[in-house]
PyMOL Python script that loads the backbone (N, CA, C, O; Angstrom):
from pymol import cmd

cmd.read_pdbstr("""\
ATOM      1  N   MET A   1      23.850  16.737 -72.903  1.00  0.00           N
ATOM      2  CA  MET A   1      24.067  17.935 -73.427  1.00  0.00           C
ATOM      3  C   MET A   1      24.945  18.827 -73.080  1.00  0.00           C
ATOM      4  O   MET A   1      25.168  19.041 -71.888  1.00  0.00           O
ATOM      5  N   GLU A   2      25.543  19.447 -74.003  1.00  0.00           N
ATOM      6  CA  GLU A   2      27.019  20.044 -73.774  1.00  0.00           C
ATOM      7  C   GLU A   2      26.507  21.883 -73.002  1.00  0.00           C
ATOM      8  O   GLU A   2      25.520  22.587 -73.212  1.00  0.00           O
ATOM      9  N   GLU A   3      27.591  22.056 -72.206  1.00  0.00           N
ATOM     10  CA  GLU A   3      27.237  23.234 -71.599  1.00  0.00           C
ATOM     11  C   GLU A   3      26.846  24.283 -72.246  1.00  0.00           C
ATOM     12  O   GLU A   3      26.154  25.061 -71.589  1.00  0.00           O
ATOM     13  N   LEU A   4      27.130  24.644 -73.654  1.00  0.00           N
ATOM     14  CA  LEU A   4      27.042  25.555 -74.344  1.00  0.00           C
ATOM     15  C   LEU A   4      25.513  25.329 -74.913  1.00  0.00           C
ATOM     16  O   LEU A   4      24.842  26.360 -74.876  1.00  0.00           O
ATOM     17  N   GLU A   5      25.009  24.455 -75.303  1.00  0.00           N
ATOM     18  CA  GLU A   5      23.939  24.267 -75.204  1.00  0.00           C
ATOM     19  C   GLU A   5      22.461  24.496 -74.029  1.00  0.00           C
ATOM     20  O   GLU A   5      21.324  24.945 -74.172  1.00  0.00           O
ATOM     21  N   LYS A   6      23.307  23.865 -72.785  1.00  0.00           N
ATOM     22  CA  LYS A   6      22.229  24.082 -71.685  1.00  0.00           C
ATOM     23  C   LYS A   6      22.332  25.725 -71.398  1.00  0.00           C
ATOM     24  O   LYS A   6      21.453  26.142 -70.644  1.00  0.00           O
ATOM     25  N   GLN A   7      23.106  26.530 -71.802  1.00  0.00           N
ATOM     26  CA  GLN A   7      22.957  27.769 -71.452  1.00  0.00           C
ATOM     27  C   GLN A   7      22.268  28.715 -72.942  1.00  0.00           C
ATOM     28  O   GLN A   7      21.757  29.835 -72.926  1.00  0.00           O
ATOM     29  N   GLU A   8      22.473  27.847 -74.065  1.00  0.00           N
ATOM     30  CA  GLU A   8      21.499  28.678 -75.100  1.00  0.00           C
ATOM     31  C   GLU A   8      19.846  28.166 -74.900  1.00  0.00           C
ATOM     32  O   GLU A   8      18.956  28.729 -75.539  1.00  0.00           O
ATOM     33  N   LEU A   9      19.574  27.133 -74.024  1.00  0.00           N
ATOM     34  CA  LEU A   9      18.318  26.325 -73.584  1.00  0.00           C
ATOM     35  C   LEU A   9      17.696  27.594 -72.712  1.00  0.00           C
ATOM     36  O   LEU A   9      16.629  28.154 -72.966  1.00  0.00           O
ATOM     37  N   VAL A  10      18.568  27.908 -71.670  1.00  0.00           N
ATOM     38  CA  VAL A  10      17.844  28.406 -70.719  1.00  0.00           C
ATOM     39  C   VAL A  10      18.044  29.901 -70.964  1.00  0.00           C
ATOM     40  O   VAL A  10      17.570  30.616 -70.082  1.00  0.00           O
ATOM     41  N   THR A  11      18.614  30.483 -71.921  1.00  0.00           N
ATOM     42  CA  THR A  11      18.529  31.968 -72.071  1.00  0.00           C
ATOM     43  C   THR A  11      17.231  31.980 -73.268  1.00  0.00           C
ATOM     44  O   THR A  11      16.334  32.805 -73.095  1.00  0.00           O
ATOM     45  N   ASN A  12      17.172  31.194 -74.287  1.00  0.00           N
ATOM     46  CA  ASN A  12      16.298  31.102 -74.984  1.00  0.00           C
ATOM     47  C   ASN A  12      14.637  30.874 -74.591  1.00  0.00           C
ATOM     48  O   ASN A  12      13.605  31.255 -75.143  1.00  0.00           O
ATOM     49  N   TYR A  13      14.908  30.046 -73.339  1.00  0.00           N
ATOM     50  CA  TYR A  13      13.834  30.053 -72.521  1.00  0.00           C
ATOM     51  C   TYR A  13      13.109  31.264 -72.062  1.00  0.00           C
ATOM     52  O   TYR A  13      11.965  31.547 -72.421  1.00  0.00           O
ATOM     53  N   PHE A  14      13.721  31.852 -71.379  1.00  0.00           N
ATOM     54  CA  PHE A  14      13.686  33.198 -70.653  1.00  0.00           C
ATOM     55  C   PHE A  14      13.619  34.438 -71.429  1.00  0.00           C
ATOM     56  O   PHE A  14      13.169  35.506 -71.013  1.00  0.00           O
ATOM     57  N   LEU A  15      14.062  34.227 -72.492  1.00  0.00           N
ATOM     58  CA  LEU A  15      13.932  35.408 -73.549  1.00  0.00           C
ATOM     59  C   LEU A  15      12.115  35.171 -74.243  1.00  0.00           C
ATOM     60  O   LEU A  15      11.357  36.139 -74.293  1.00  0.00           O
ATOM     61  N   GLN A  16      11.799  34.160 -74.580  1.00  0.00           N
ATOM     62  CA  GLN A  16      10.776  33.634 -74.527  1.00  0.00           C
ATOM     63  C   GLN A  16       9.603  33.995 -73.578  1.00  0.00           C
ATOM     64  O   GLN A  16       8.587  34.552 -73.992  1.00  0.00           O
ATOM     65  N   LEU A  17       9.783  33.678 -72.390  1.00  0.00           N
ATOM     66  CA  LEU A  17       9.031  33.672 -71.020  1.00  0.00           C
ATOM     67  C   LEU A  17       8.794  35.462 -70.858  1.00  0.00           C
ATOM     68  O   LEU A  17       7.727  35.989 -70.545  1.00  0.00           O
ATOM     69  N   PHE A  18       9.901  36.078 -71.119  1.00  0.00           N
ATOM     70  CA  PHE A  18       9.669  37.409 -70.798  1.00  0.00           C
ATOM     71  C   PHE A  18       9.409  38.370 -71.740  1.00  0.00           C
ATOM     72  O   PHE A  18       9.196  39.552 -71.469  1.00  0.00           O
ATOM     73  N   SER A  19       9.427  37.659 -73.388  1.00  0.00           N
ATOM     74  CA  SER A  19       8.946  38.774 -74.380  1.00  0.00           C
ATOM     75  C   SER A  19       7.668  38.660 -75.047  1.00  0.00           C
ATOM     76  O   SER A  19       7.227  39.465 -75.868  1.00  0.00           O
ATOM     77  N   THR A  20       6.979  37.374 -74.549  1.00  0.00           N
ATOM     78  CA  THR A  20       5.820  37.580 -75.433  1.00  0.00           C
ATOM     79  C   THR A  20       4.510  37.044 -74.011  1.00  0.00           C
ATOM     80  O   THR A  20       4.838  36.576 -72.921  1.00  0.00           O
ATOM     81  N   SER A  21       3.243  37.271 -74.427  1.00  0.00           N
ATOM     82  CA  SER A  21       2.508  36.835 -73.395  1.00  0.00           C
ATOM     83  C   SER A  21       1.801  35.462 -73.329  1.00  0.00           C
ATOM     84  O   SER A  21       0.992  35.052 -72.497  1.00  0.00           O
ATOM     85  N   VAL A  22       2.417  34.742 -74.636  1.00  0.00           N
ATOM     86  CA  VAL A  22       2.247  33.377 -74.850  1.00  0.00           C
ATOM     87  C   VAL A  22       3.314  32.363 -73.828  1.00  0.00           C
ATOM     88  O   VAL A  22       4.540  32.343 -73.941  1.00  0.00           O
ATOM     89  N   ALA A  23       2.673  31.717 -73.032  1.00  0.00           N
ATOM     90  CA  ALA A  23       3.648  30.850 -72.192  1.00  0.00           C
ATOM     91  C   ALA A  23       4.095  29.781 -72.951  1.00  0.00           C
ATOM     92  O   ALA A  23       3.361  29.134 -73.698  1.00  0.00           O
ATOM     93  N   PRO A  24       5.699  29.500 -72.722  1.00  0.00           N
ATOM     94  CA  PRO A  24       6.212  28.577 -73.676  1.00  0.00           C
ATOM     95  C   PRO A  24       5.586  27.131 -73.618  1.00  0.00           C
ATOM     96  O   PRO A  24       4.650  27.016 -72.827  1.00  0.00           O
ATOM     97  N   GLY A  25       5.905  26.162 -74.234  1.00  0.00           N
ATOM     98  CA  GLY A  25       5.454  25.128 -74.554  1.00  0.00           C
ATOM     99  C   GLY A  25       5.799  23.944 -73.789  1.00  0.00           C
ATOM    100  O   GLY A  25       7.018  23.773 -73.803  1.00  0.00           O
ATOM    101  N   GLU A  26       5.181  23.078 -73.137  1.00  0.00           N
ATOM    102  CA  GLU A  26       5.402  22.055 -72.262  1.00  0.00           C
ATOM    103  C   GLU A  26       6.578  21.563 -72.654  1.00  0.00           C
ATOM    104  O   GLU A  26       7.344  21.436 -71.699  1.00  0.00           O
ATOM    105  N   GLU A  27       7.122  21.166 -73.900  1.00  0.00           N
ATOM    106  CA  GLU A  27       7.935  20.607 -74.634  1.00  0.00           C
ATOM    107  C   GLU A  27       9.117  21.602 -73.933  1.00  0.00           C
ATOM    108  O   GLU A  27       9.575  21.261 -72.843  1.00  0.00           O
ATOM    109  N   GLN A  28       9.389  22.306 -74.307  1.00  0.00           N
ATOM    110  CA  GLN A  28      10.522  23.672 -74.146  1.00  0.00           C
ATOM    111  C   GLN A  28      10.571  23.439 -72.467  1.00  0.00           C
ATOM    112  O   GLN A  28      11.742  23.325 -72.105  1.00  0.00           O
ATOM    113  N   LEU A  29       9.653  23.344 -71.404  1.00  0.00           N
ATOM    114  CA  LEU A  29      10.152  23.334 -70.044  1.00  0.00           C
ATOM    115  C   LEU A  29      10.294  22.100 -69.954  1.00  0.00           C
ATOM    116  O   LEU A  29      10.511  21.977 -68.749  1.00  0.00           O
ATOM    117  N   ARG A  30      10.326  20.986 -70.433  1.00  0.00           N
ATOM    118  CA  ARG A  30      10.726  19.819 -70.240  1.00  0.00           C
ATOM    119  C   ARG A  30      12.149  19.640 -70.493  1.00  0.00           C
ATOM    120  O   ARG A  30      12.934  18.970 -69.824  1.00  0.00           O
ATOM    121  N   GLN A  31      12.412  20.402 -71.665  1.00  0.00           N
ATOM    122  CA  GLN A  31      13.931  20.254 -72.173  1.00  0.00           C
ATOM    123  C   GLN A  31      14.665  21.098 -70.746  1.00  0.00           C
ATOM    124  O   GLN A  31      15.553  20.609 -70.047  1.00  0.00           O
ATOM    125  N   LEU A  32      14.188  22.129 -70.598  1.00  0.00           N
ATOM    126  CA  LEU A  32      15.037  22.799 -69.853  1.00  0.00           C
ATOM    127  C   LEU A  32      15.296  22.343 -68.294  1.00  0.00           C
ATOM    128  O   LEU A  32      16.257  22.481 -67.537  1.00  0.00           O
ATOM    129  N   LEU A  33      14.081  21.776 -68.170  1.00  0.00           N
ATOM    130  CA  LEU A  33      14.520  21.008 -66.807  1.00  0.00           C
ATOM    131  C   LEU A  33      14.812  19.708 -66.722  1.00  0.00           C
ATOM    132  O   LEU A  33      14.737  19.024 -65.701  1.00  0.00           O
ATOM    133  N   ASP A  34      15.308  19.192 -68.302  1.00  0.00           N
ATOM    134  CA  ASP A  34      16.423  17.981 -68.210  1.00  0.00           C
ATOM    135  C   ASP A  34      17.278  18.438 -68.330  1.00  0.00           C
ATOM    136  O   ASP A  34      18.281  17.760 -68.110  1.00  0.00           O
ATOM    137  N   ALA A  35      17.428  19.642 -68.685  1.00  0.00           N
ATOM    138  CA  ALA A  35      19.267  20.115 -68.609  1.00  0.00           C
ATOM    139  C   ALA A  35      19.713  20.484 -67.346  1.00  0.00           C
ATOM    140  O   ALA A  35      20.921  20.404 -67.118  1.00  0.00           O
ATOM    141  N   VAL A  36      18.870  20.915 -66.396  1.00  0.00           N
ATOM    142  CA  VAL A  36      19.141  21.296 -65.137  1.00  0.00           C
ATOM    143  C   VAL A  36      19.285  19.878 -64.371  1.00  0.00           C
ATOM    144  O   VAL A  36      18.483  18.944 -64.376  1.00  0.00           O
ATOM    145  N   SER A  37      20.620  19.984 -63.665  1.00  0.00           N
ATOM    146  CA  SER A  37      20.923  18.848 -62.706  1.00  0.00           C
ATOM    147  C   SER A  37      20.142  18.925 -61.454  1.00  0.00           C
ATOM    148  O   SER A  37      19.896  20.077 -61.096  1.00  0.00           O
ATOM    149  N   PRO A  38      19.684  17.957 -60.687  1.00  0.00           N
ATOM    150  CA  PRO A  38      19.160  18.103 -59.203  1.00  0.00           C
ATOM    151  C   PRO A  38      20.526  18.348 -58.309  1.00  0.00           C
ATOM    152  O   PRO A  38      21.576  17.745 -58.534  1.00  0.00           O
ATOM    153  N   SER A  39      20.363  19.281 -57.309  1.00  0.00           N
ATOM    154  CA  SER A  39      21.222  19.879 -56.289  1.00  0.00           C
ATOM    155  C   SER A  39      20.935  19.276 -55.202  1.00  0.00           C
ATOM    156  O   SER A  39      21.851  19.262 -54.381  1.00  0.00           O
ATOM    157  N   ILE A  40      20.044  18.804 -54.927  1.00  0.00           N
ATOM    158  CA  ILE A  40      19.625  17.962 -53.751  1.00  0.00           C
ATOM    159  C   ILE A  40      19.262  16.442 -53.912  1.00  0.00           C
ATOM    160  O   ILE A  40      18.867  16.023 -55.000  1.00  0.00           O
ATOM    161  N   THR A  41      19.376  15.751 -52.994  1.00  0.00           N
ATOM    162  CA  THR A  41      19.155  14.093 -53.137  1.00  0.00           C
ATOM    163  C   THR A  41      17.487  13.901 -53.017  1.00  0.00           C
ATOM    164  O   THR A  41      16.778  14.640 -52.334  1.00  0.00           O
ATOM    165  N   LEU A  42      17.072  12.933 -53.698  1.00  0.00           N
ATOM    166  CA  LEU A  42      15.751  12.745 -53.407  1.00  0.00           C
ATOM    167  C   LEU A  42      15.478  12.228 -51.859  1.00  0.00           C
ATOM    168  O   LEU A  42      14.320  11.934 -51.563  1.00  0.00           O
ATOM    169  N   GLU A  43      16.359  12.131 -51.024  1.00  0.00           N
ATOM    170  CA  GLU A  43      15.526  11.963 -49.631  1.00  0.00           C
ATOM    171  C   GLU A  43      15.607  13.478 -48.912  1.00  0.00           C
ATOM    172  O   GLU A  43      14.656  13.976 -48.309  1.00  0.00           O
ATOM    173  N   THR A  44      16.966  14.145 -49.090  1.00  0.00           N
ATOM    174  CA  THR A  44      16.479  15.578 -48.931  1.00  0.00           C
ATOM    175  C   THR A  44      15.102  16.375 -49.413  1.00  0.00           C
ATOM    176  O   THR A  44      14.402  17.094 -48.700  1.00  0.00           O
ATOM    177  N   ASN A  45      14.940  16.115 -50.555  1.00  0.00           N
ATOM    178  CA  ASN A  45      13.861  16.642 -51.030  1.00  0.00           C
ATOM    179  C   ASN A  45      12.742  16.222 -50.279  1.00  0.00           C
ATOM    180  O   ASN A  45      11.856  17.051 -50.071  1.00  0.00           O
ATOM    181  N   ASP A  46      12.614  14.894 -49.766  1.00  0.00           N
ATOM    182  CA  ASP A  46      11.290  14.288 -49.250  1.00  0.00           C
ATOM    183  C   ASP A  46      11.540  15.036 -47.689  1.00  0.00           C
ATOM    184  O   ASP A  46      10.511  15.434 -47.142  1.00  0.00           O
ATOM    185  N   LEU A  47      12.503  15.190 -47.146  1.00  0.00           N
ATOM    186  CA  LEU A  47      12.638  15.836 -45.928  1.00  0.00           C
ATOM    187  C   LEU A  47      12.061  17.665 -46.199  1.00  0.00           C
ATOM    188  O   LEU A  47      11.343  18.441 -45.569  1.00  0.00           O
ATOM    189  N   LEU A  48      12.538  17.701 -46.974  1.00  0.00           N
ATOM    190  CA  LEU A  48      11.750  19.679 -46.987  1.00  0.00           C
ATOM    191  C   LEU A  48      10.380  19.384 -47.264  1.00  0.00           C
ATOM    192  O   LEU A  48       9.638  20.023 -46.519  1.00  0.00           O
ATOM    193  N   LEU A  49       9.677  18.513 -48.213  1.00  0.00           N
ATOM    194  CA  LEU A  49       8.458  18.631 -48.378  1.00  0.00           C
ATOM    195  C   LEU A  49       7.699  17.944 -47.217  1.00  0.00           C
ATOM    196  O   LEU A  49       6.515  18.092 -46.914  1.00  0.00           O
ATOM    197  N   GLY A  50       8.465  17.302 -46.738  1.00  0.00           N
ATOM    198  CA  GLY A  50       7.433  16.769 -45.165  1.00  0.00           C
ATOM    199  C   GLY A  50       6.957  17.977 -44.172  1.00  0.00           C
ATOM    200  O   GLY A  50       7.163  19.176 -44.360  1.00  0.00           O
ATOM    201  N   GLU A  51       6.235  17.346 -43.010  1.00  0.00           N
ATOM    202  CA  GLU A  51       5.564  18.132 -42.358  1.00  0.00           C
ATOM    203  C   GLU A  51       6.370  18.760 -41.228  1.00  0.00           C
ATOM    204  O   GLU A  51       7.090  17.988 -40.594  1.00  0.00           O
ATOM    205  N   PHE A  52       6.358  19.896 -40.921  1.00  0.00           N
ATOM    206  CA  PHE A  52       7.280  20.630 -40.103  1.00  0.00           C
ATOM    207  C   PHE A  52       6.387  20.440 -38.574  1.00  0.00           C
ATOM    208  O   PHE A  52       5.165  20.325 -38.488  1.00  0.00           O
ATOM    209  N   THR A  53       7.294  20.444 -37.526  1.00  0.00           N
ATOM    210  CA  THR A  53       6.892  20.458 -36.038  1.00  0.00           C
ATOM    211  C   THR A  53       6.750  21.987 -35.559  1.00  0.00           C
ATOM    212  O   THR A  53       7.306  22.974 -36.040  1.00  0.00           O
ATOM    213  N   PRO A  54       5.895  21.912 -34.529  1.00  0.00           N
ATOM    214  CA  PRO A  54       5.806  23.387 -34.043  1.00  0.00           C
ATOM    215  C   PRO A  54       7.185  23.985 -33.604  1.00  0.00           C
ATOM    216  O   PRO A  54       7.493  25.175 -33.671  1.00  0.00           O
ATOM    217  N   GLU A  55       8.097  22.778 -33.061  1.00  0.00           N
ATOM    218  CA  GLU A  55       9.270  23.128 -32.462  1.00  0.00           C
ATOM    219  C   GLU A  55      10.549  23.304 -33.241  1.00  0.00           C
ATOM    220  O   GLU A  55      11.627  23.715 -32.812  1.00  0.00           O
ATOM    221  N   GLU A  56      10.169  22.834 -34.727  1.00  0.00           N
ATOM    222  CA  GLU A  56      10.984  23.245 -35.880  1.00  0.00           C
ATOM    223  C   GLU A  56      10.615  24.810 -36.161  1.00  0.00           C
ATOM    224  O   GLU A  56      11.621  25.474 -36.413  1.00  0.00           O
ATOM    225  N   VAL A  57       9.400  25.540 -36.175  1.00  0.00           N
ATOM    226  CA  VAL A  57       8.844  26.473 -36.608  1.00  0.00           C
ATOM    227  C   VAL A  57       9.564  27.908 -35.334  1.00  0.00           C
ATOM    228  O   VAL A  57       9.870  29.085 -35.525  1.00  0.00           O
ATOM    229  N   LYS A  58       9.581  27.156 -34.287  1.00  0.00           N
ATOM    230  CA  LYS A  58       9.872  28.237 -33.283  1.00  0.00           C
ATOM    231  C   LYS A  58      11.538  28.230 -33.428  1.00  0.00           C
ATOM    232  O   LYS A  58      12.108  29.292 -33.176  1.00  0.00           O
ATOM    233  N   ALA A  59      12.245  27.214 -33.776  1.00  0.00           N
ATOM    234  CA  ALA A  59      13.527  27.360 -33.627  1.00  0.00           C
ATOM    235  C   ALA A  59      13.822  27.960 -35.466  1.00  0.00           C
ATOM    236  O   ALA A  59      14.804  28.609 -35.823  1.00  0.00           O
ATOM    237  N   ALA A  60      13.219  27.723 -35.939  1.00  0.00           N
ATOM    238  CA  ALA A  60      13.601  28.547 -37.378  1.00  0.00           C
ATOM    239  C   ALA A  60      13.164  30.032 -37.012  1.00  0.00           C
ATOM    240  O   ALA A  60      13.810  30.780 -37.745  1.00  0.00           O
ATOM    241  N   LEU A  61      12.496  30.613 -36.343  1.00  0.00           N
ATOM    242  CA  LEU A  61      11.889  31.880 -36.067  1.00  0.00           C
ATOM    243  C   LEU A  61      13.294  32.527 -35.132  1.00  0.00           C
ATOM    244  O   LEU A  61      13.963  33.497 -35.489  1.00  0.00           O
ATOM    245  N   ASP A  62      13.468  31.891 -34.146  1.00  0.00           N
ATOM    246  CA  ASP A  62      14.916  32.031 -33.375  1.00  0.00           C
ATOM    247  C   ASP A  62      15.762  32.172 -33.681  1.00  0.00           C
ATOM    248  O   ASP A  62      16.574  32.957 -33.191  1.00  0.00           O
ATOM    249  N   ALA A  63      15.924  31.456 -34.636  1.00  0.00           N
ATOM    250  CA  ALA A  63      17.153  31.315 -35.509  1.00  0.00           C
ATOM    251  C   ALA A  63      17.295  32.790 -36.142  1.00  0.00           C
ATOM    252  O   ALA A  63      18.327  33.460 -36.087  1.00  0.00           O
ATOM    253  N   ILE A  64      16.218  33.144 -36.689  1.00  0.00           N
ATOM    254  CA  ILE A  64      16.688  34.345 -37.856  1.00  0.00           C
ATOM    255  C   ILE A  64      16.227  35.673 -37.111  1.00  0.00           C
ATOM    256  O   ILE A  64      16.079  36.703 -37.769  1.00  0.00           O
ATOM    257  N   GLY A  65      15.971  35.649 -35.569  1.00  0.00           N
ATOM    258  CA  GLY A  65      15.768  36.792 -34.684  1.00  0.00           C
ATOM    259  C   GLY A  65      14.498  37.291 -35.171  1.00  0.00           C
ATOM    260  O   GLY A  65      14.465  38.481 -35.482  1.00  0.00           O
ATOM    261  N   MET A  66      13.600  36.699 -35.275  1.00  0.00           N
ATOM    262  CA  MET A  66      12.308  37.591 -35.280  1.00  0.00           C
ATOM    263  C   MET A  66      11.921  38.684 -34.269  1.00  0.00           C
ATOM    264  O   MET A  66      11.858  38.132 -33.170  1.00  0.00           O
ATOM    265  N   PRO A  67      11.716  39.623 -34.190  1.00  0.00           N
ATOM    266  CA  PRO A  67      11.444  40.827 -33.146  1.00  0.00           C
ATOM    267  C   PRO A  67      10.120  40.277 -32.142  1.00  0.00           C
ATOM    268  O   PRO A  67       9.230  39.592 -32.645  1.00  0.00           O
ATOM    269  N   PRO A  68      10.109  40.477 -31.371  1.00  0.00           N
ATOM    270  CA  PRO A  68       8.865  40.139 -30.331  1.00  0.00           C
ATOM    271  C   PRO A  68       7.778  41.034 -30.996  1.00  0.00           C
ATOM    272  O   PRO A  68       6.740  40.459 -30.670  1.00  0.00           O
ATOM    273  N   VAL A  69       7.415  42.162 -31.776  1.00  0.00           N
ATOM    274  CA  VAL A  69       6.447  42.840 -32.621  1.00  0.00           C
ATOM    275  C   VAL A  69       5.830  41.867 -33.481  1.00  0.00           C
ATOM    276  O   VAL A  69       4.618  41.754 -33.665  1.00  0.00           O
ATOM    277  N   PHE A  70       6.787  41.135 -34.022  1.00  0.00           N
ATOM    278  CA  PHE A  70       6.147  39.939 -35.045  1.00  0.00           C
ATOM    279  C   PHE A  70       5.613  38.959 -34.315  1.00  0.00           C
ATOM    280  O   PHE A  70       4.968  38.281 -35.115  1.00  0.00           O
ATOM    281  N   PHE A  71       5.532  38.578 -33.422  1.00  0.00           N
ATOM    282  CA  PHE A  71       5.065  37.245 -32.509  1.00  0.00           C
ATOM    283  C   PHE A  71       3.466  38.044 -31.905  1.00  0.00           C
ATOM    284  O   PHE A  71       2.349  37.536 -31.809  1.00  0.00           O
ATOM    285  N   LYS A  72       3.823  39.133 -31.653  1.00  0.00           N
ATOM    286  CA  LYS A  72       2.465  39.831 -31.047  1.00  0.00           C
ATOM    287  C   LYS A  72       1.424  40.178 -32.394  1.00  0.00           C
ATOM    288  O   LYS A  72       0.197  40.133 -32.307  1.00  0.00           O
ATOM    289  N   LYS A  73       2.037  40.466 -33.413  1.00  0.00           N
ATOM    290  CA  LYS A  73       0.966  40.946 -34.532  1.00  0.00           C
ATOM    291  C   LYS A  73       0.350  39.210 -35.235  1.00  0.00           C
ATOM    292  O   LYS A  73      -0.771  38.779 -35.508  1.00  0.00           O
ATOM    293  N   TYR A  74       1.620  38.675 -35.303  1.00  0.00           N
ATOM    294  CA  TYR A  74       0.981  37.045 -35.986  1.00  0.00           C
ATOM    295  C   TYR A  74       0.889  36.144 -35.180  1.00  0.00           C
ATOM    296  O   TYR A  74       1.121  34.978 -35.501  1.00  0.00           O
ATOM    297  N   TRP A  75       0.495  36.540 -33.844  1.00  0.00           N
ATOM    298  CA  TRP A  75       0.291  35.140 -32.581  1.00  0.00           C
ATOM    299  C   TRP A  75      -0.705  34.142 -33.106  1.00  0.00           C
ATOM    300  O   TRP A  75      -0.700  32.933 -32.876  1.00  0.00           O
ATOM    301  N   ASP A  76      -1.721  34.945 -33.986  1.00  0.00           N
ATOM    302  CA  ASP A  76      -2.787  33.793 -34.353  1.00  0.00           C
ATOM    303  C   ASP A  76      -2.538  32.798 -35.247  1.00  0.00           C
ATOM    304  O   ASP A  76      -3.100  31.719 -35.431  1.00  0.00           O
ATOM    305  N   ILE A  77      -1.404  33.438 -35.890  1.00  0.00           N
ATOM    306  CA  ILE A  77      -1.004  32.251 -37.056  1.00  0.00           C
ATOM    307  C   ILE A  77       0.206  31.397 -36.437  1.00  0.00           C
ATOM    308  O   ILE A  77       0.144  30.196 -36.699  1.00  0.00           O
ATOM    309  N   VAL A  78       1.542  31.910 -35.483  1.00  0.00           N
ATOM    310  CA  VAL A  78       2.533  31.387 -35.273  1.00  0.00           C
ATOM    311  C   VAL A  78       2.240  30.703 -33.754  1.00  0.00           C
ATOM    312  O   VAL A  78       2.941  29.735 -33.460  1.00  0.00           O
ATOM    313  N   GLY A  79       1.397  31.093 -32.936  1.00  0.00           N
ATOM    314  CA  GLY A  79       1.427  30.857 -31.533  1.00  0.00           C
ATOM    315  C   GLY A  79       1.250  29.526 -31.413  1.00  0.00           C
ATOM    316  O   GLY A  79       2.028  28.939 -30.661  1.00  0.00           O
ATOM    317  N   ASP A  80       0.316  28.833 -32.036  1.00  0.00           N
ATOM    318  CA  ASP A  80      -0.027  27.409 -31.491  1.00  0.00           C
ATOM    319  C   ASP A  80       1.512  26.335 -32.591  1.00  0.00           C
ATOM    320  O   ASP A  80       1.623  25.116 -32.465  1.00  0.00           O
TER     321      ASP A  80
END
""", "prot")
cmd.dss("prot")
cmd.show_as("cartoon", "prot")
cmd.util.cbc("prot")
cmd.orient("prot")
C-alpha cells in the first residue's frame, strides 16, 4: 500500500468515525490496521502485556515523582 493510500485510508476512517453516529465497518477497521506498521516487536508487546511486580510499580511511581499526598490518598490501592 502506497503512502498516499495509507493517508487517505486514515483520513477517511476518522472522517467517518467523527462525522456519523454509525461506527465504521469491521472491514474498514481491518484495512486501517493492516496499513499501520507495528512499532514494537512481538517480544516487547508480550512484556508490556505481562504481569507487573510491586517493585516495578514503586519504581515507576518514584520515577515520575508522585508526591506523598498521592500515596496517602491512594494507599489502599498502591500500598500493597
